[in-house]
TORKOL-4160 file (C-alpha; in steps of 0.2 Angstrom, whole numbers, padded with zeros to 4 digits, m for minus):
98
<pt num="1" X="m0006" Y="0020" Z="m0103"/>
<pt num="2" X="m0020" Y="0022" Z="m0090"/>
<pt num="3" X="m0013" Y="0011" Z="m0076"/>
<pt num="4" X="m0021" Y="0021" Z="m0062"/>
<pt num="5" X="m0038" Y="0021" Z="m0070"/>
<pt num="6" X="m0037" Y="0002" Z="m0073"/>
<pt num="7" X="m0032" Y="m0001" Z="m0055"/>
<pt num="8" X="m0046" Y="0009" Z="m0049"/>
<pt num="9" X="m0059" Y="0001" Z="m0060"/>
<pt num="10" X="m0053" Y="m0017" Z="m0056"/>
<pt num="11" X="m0053" Y="m0013" Z="m0037"/>
<pt num="12" X="m0071" Y="m0006" Z="m0038"/>
<pt num="13" X="m0076" Y="m0022" Z="m0048"/>
<pt num="14" X="m0070" Y="m0032" Z="m0034"/>
<pt num="15" X="m0080" Y="m0022" Z="m0022"/>
<pt num="16" X="m0066" Y="m0015" Z="m0012"/>
<pt num="17" X="m0064" Y="0003" Z="m0005"/>
<pt num="18" X="m0048" Y="0013" Z="m0007"/>
<pt num="19" X="m0045" Y="0011" Z="0012"/>
<pt num="20" X="m0048" Y="m0008" Z="0012"/>
<pt num="21" X="m0037" Y="m0011" Z="m0003"/>
<pt num="22" X="m0023" Y="0001" Z="0002"/>
<pt num="23" X="m0022" Y="m0008" Z="0019"/>
<pt num="24" X="m0021" Y="m0025" Z="0011"/>
<pt num="25" X="m0008" Y="m0019" Z="m0001"/>
<pt num="26" X="0002" Y="m0011" Z="0013"/>
<pt num="27" X="0001" Y="0007" Z="0007"/>
<pt num="28" X="m0008" Y="0022" Z="0012"/>
<pt num="29" X="m0025" Y="0027" Z="0005"/>
<pt num="30" X="m0018" Y="0044" Z="0000"/>
<pt num="31" X="m0004" Y="0035" Z="m0010"/>
<pt num="32" X="m0017" Y="0023" Z="m0018"/>
<pt num="33" X="m0028" Y="0038" Z="m0023"/>
<pt num="34" X="m0013" Y="0047" Z="m0031"/>
<pt num="35" X="m0009" Y="0031" Z="m0041"/>
<pt num="36" X="m0027" Y="0029" Z="m0046"/>
<pt num="37" X="m0028" Y="0047" Z="m0052"/>
<pt num="38" X="m0011" Y="0046" Z="m0061"/>
<pt num="39" X="m0003" Y="0059" Z="m0049"/>
<pt num="40" X="0011" Y="0046" Z="m0044"/>
<pt num="41" X="0018" Y="0031" Z="m0053"/>
<pt num="42" X="0020" Y="0016" Z="m0041"/>
<pt num="43" X="0037" Y="0007" Z="m0041"/>
<pt num="44" X="0038" Y="m0011" Z="m0048"/>
<pt num="45" X="0037" Y="m0019" Z="m0030"/>
<pt num="46" X="0021" Y="m0009" Z="m0027"/>
<pt num="47" X="0013" Y="m0014" Z="m0043"/>
<pt num="48" X="0017" Y="m0032" Z="m0040"/>
<pt num="49" X="0008" Y="m0031" Z="m0023"/>
<pt num="50" X="m0007" Y="m0022" Z="m0031"/>
<pt num="51" X="m0008" Y="m0035" Z="m0045"/>
<pt num="52" X="m0007" Y="m0049" Z="m0032"/>
<pt num="53" X="m0021" Y="m0042" Z="m0022"/>
<pt num="54" X="m0031" Y="m0039" Z="m0038"/>
<pt num="55" X="m0028" Y="m0058" Z="m0042"/>
<pt num="56" X="m0022" Y="m0053" Z="m0059"/>
<pt num="57" X="m0005" Y="m0056" Z="m0066"/>
<pt num="58" X="0005" Y="m0040" Z="m0069"/>
<pt num="59" X="0007" Y="m0042" Z="m0088"/>
<pt num="60" X="m0012" Y="m0043" Z="m0089"/>
<pt num="61" X="m0014" Y="m0027" Z="m0078"/>
<pt num="62" X="m0002" Y="m0019" Z="m0090"/>
<pt num="63" X="m0012" Y="m0025" Z="m0105"/>
<pt num="64" X="m0028" Y="m0019" Z="m0098"/>
<pt num="65" X="m0020" Y="m0002" Z="m0095"/>
<pt num="66" X="m0015" Y="0000" Z="m0114"/>
<pt num="67" X="m0022" Y="0014" Z="m0123"/>
<pt num="68" X="m0022" Y="0017" Z="m0142"/>
<pt num="69" X="m0008" Y="0029" Z="m0141"/>
<pt num="70" X="0003" Y="0016" Z="m0133"/>
<pt num="71" X="0002" Y="0005" Z="m0149"/>
<pt num="72" X="0013" Y="0010" Z="m0163"/>
<pt num="73" X="0003" Y="0017" Z="m0178"/>
<pt num="74" X="0008" Y="0002" Z="m0189"/>
<pt num="75" X="0002" Y="m0011" Z="m0177"/>
<pt num="76" X="m0015" Y="m0002" Z="m0171"/>
<pt num="77" X="m0025" Y="m0011" Z="m0184"/>
<pt num="78" X="m0019" Y="m0028" Z="m0178"/>
<pt num="79" X="m0022" Y="m0023" Z="m0160"/>
<pt num="80" X="m0040" Y="m0018" Z="m0164"/>
<pt num="81" X="m0043" Y="m0035" Z="m0172"/>
<pt num="82" X="m0036" Y="m0045" Z="m0157"/>
<pt num="83" X="m0041" Y="m0034" Z="m0143"/>
<pt num="84" X="m0059" Y="m0039" Z="m0141"/>
<pt num="85" X="m0054" Y="m0057" Z="m0140"/>
<pt num="86" X="m0041" Y="m0054" Z="m0127"/>
<pt num="87" X="m0052" Y="m0044" Z="m0117"/>
<pt num="88" X="m0065" Y="m0058" Z="m0117"/>
<pt num="89" X="m0052" Y="m0070" Z="m0112"/>
<pt num="90" X="m0046" Y="m0059" Z="m0098"/>
<pt num="91" X="m0064" Y="m0056" Z="m0092"/>
<pt num="92" X="m0069" Y="m0075" Z="m0092"/>
<pt num="93" X="m0052" Y="m0081" Z="m0085"/>
<pt num="94" X="m0049" Y="m0067" Z="m0072"/>
<pt num="95" X="m0066" Y="m0060" Z="m0069"/>
<pt num="96" X="m0062" Y="m0042" Z="m0074"/>
<pt num="97" X="m0067" Y="m0032" Z="m0089"/>
<pt num="98" X="m0058" Y="m0017" Z="m0097"/>
């Protein structure tokens, strides 16, 4: 799961600097940097704040962060089939892309 990278990408798509976004979320820029670089894993409370300020439901944030290795081998083919459609939906509905 590439949660930190996904948070960073969406934050940048929304045009916010780390300092601005960290301030809005109520965390330090250093902590946000560590999250985005997968040095630290945020707790659920922090993730909820991040997703709220990204204007993205937390389950959608988790979905966007999925990597192929997160999907069981026997379900990867189905994931590959539905993934493009879901990404299109998320992009159109929430204005973010994977």
